[in-house]
C-alpha positions as CSV (number, residue, x, y, z in Angstrom):
1,M,3.1,-8.5,-12.8
2,R,4.6,-5.2,-13.9
3,P,8.2,-4.5,-12.7
4,E,7.3,-1.7,-10.4
5,N,4.7,-3.8,-8.7
6,K,7.3,-6.6,-8.2
7,R,9.7,-4.1,-6.7
8,M,7.0,-2.9,-4.3
9,Q,6.0,-6.4,-3.4
10,K,9.7,-7.2,-2.5
11,F,10.0,-4.0,-0.5
12,L,6.9,-4.9,1.5
13,E,8.1,-8.5,2.0
14,D,11.4,-7.2,3.2
15,H,9.5,-5.3,5.9
16,G,7.3,-8.3,6.9
17,I,4.1,-7.3,5.0
18,K,2.4,-9.7,2.7
19,A,0.5,-7.8,0.0
20,T,-0.2,-7.6,-3.7
21,P,0.6,-4.1,-5.0
22,K,-0.6,-2.3,-8.0
23,Y,0.5,1.2,-9.1
24,L,-2.3,3.3,-10.5
25,A,-0.9,5.6,-13.2
26,T,-4.4,6.8,-14.4
27,G,-7.8,7.5,-13.1
28,S,-9.1,9.2,-10.0
29,T,-6.5,7.6,-7.8
30,K,-3.6,8.4,-10.1
31,G,-0.2,8.2,-8.3
32,C,-1.5,5.8,-5.6
33,W,-0.5,2.2,-4.9
34,R,-3.3,-0.2,-4.2
35,L,-2.1,-2.7,-1.6
36,Y,-4.3,-5.7,-0.7
37,D,-4.3,-9.2,0.5
38,Y,-7.6,-11.0,0.2
39,G,-8.7,-12.6,3.5
40,Q,-6.3,-10.5,5.7
41,K,-7.9,-8.1,8.2
42,W,-6.9,-4.5,8.4
43,T,-5.3,-4.4,11.9
44,E,-3.6,-1.7,14.0
45,E,-0.3,-3.5,13.6
46,L,-0.6,-3.4,9.8
47,M,-1.6,0.2,9.9
48,N,1.3,1.1,12.1
49,A,3.8,-0.8,9.9
50,L,2.7,1.0,6.8
51,N,2.7,4.4,8.5
52,E,6.2,3.7,9.9
53,L,7.4,2.9,6.3
54,G,6.3,6.4,5.3
55,F,3.1,5.6,3.5
56,V,0.2,8.0,3.6
57,S,-3.4,7.6,2.5
58,F,-4.6,8.7,-0.9
59,D,-5.4,12.2,0.6
60,G,-2.0,12.6,2.2
61,K,-3.0,11.9,5.7
62,P,-1.7,9.1,7.9
63,L,-3.4,5.7,7.6
64,N,-6.0,5.1,10.4
65,K,-8.3,2.3,11.6
66,Y,-10.9,3.2,8.9
67,S,-8.4,3.1,6.0
68,G,-9.1,-0.5,5.3
69,N,-11.9,-1.6,3.0
70,G,-14.7,-2.7,5.4
71,G,-12.1,-4.0,7.9
72,M,-10.2,-5.9,5.3
73,F,-6.7,-5.2,4.0
74,Q,-7.1,-3.1,0.9
75,V,-5.8,0.5,1.0
76,F,-4.8,3.2,-1.5
77,V,-1.6,4.8,-0.4
78,R,1.0,7.2,-1.6
79,G,4.8,6.9,-1.1
80,H,7.9,5.2,-2.2
81,N,7.7,6.3,-5.9
82,E,11.4,5.5,-6.1
83,L,10.3,2.0,-6.8
84,L,8.7,3.1,-10.1
85,K,12.1,3.3,-11.8
86,D,14.7,0.6,-12.3
């Protein structure tokens, strides 16, 4: 796992969120983090926790109940780019 993804994973764990992060440096979602945990549902509690941490959706709006991928925890978010650097 790349160093920035490890830092994001630790940041999320420190705030009680289990997720696998991946920073997307290229493509149509450039500058976003992909956060996911297979088998975990997208819940209001998870949505609120990410919003409270300052994350926004790929389009700059707060996360909502439809942000998850078909009700599962997979979101594309922006925020906390300070974790990209050592």
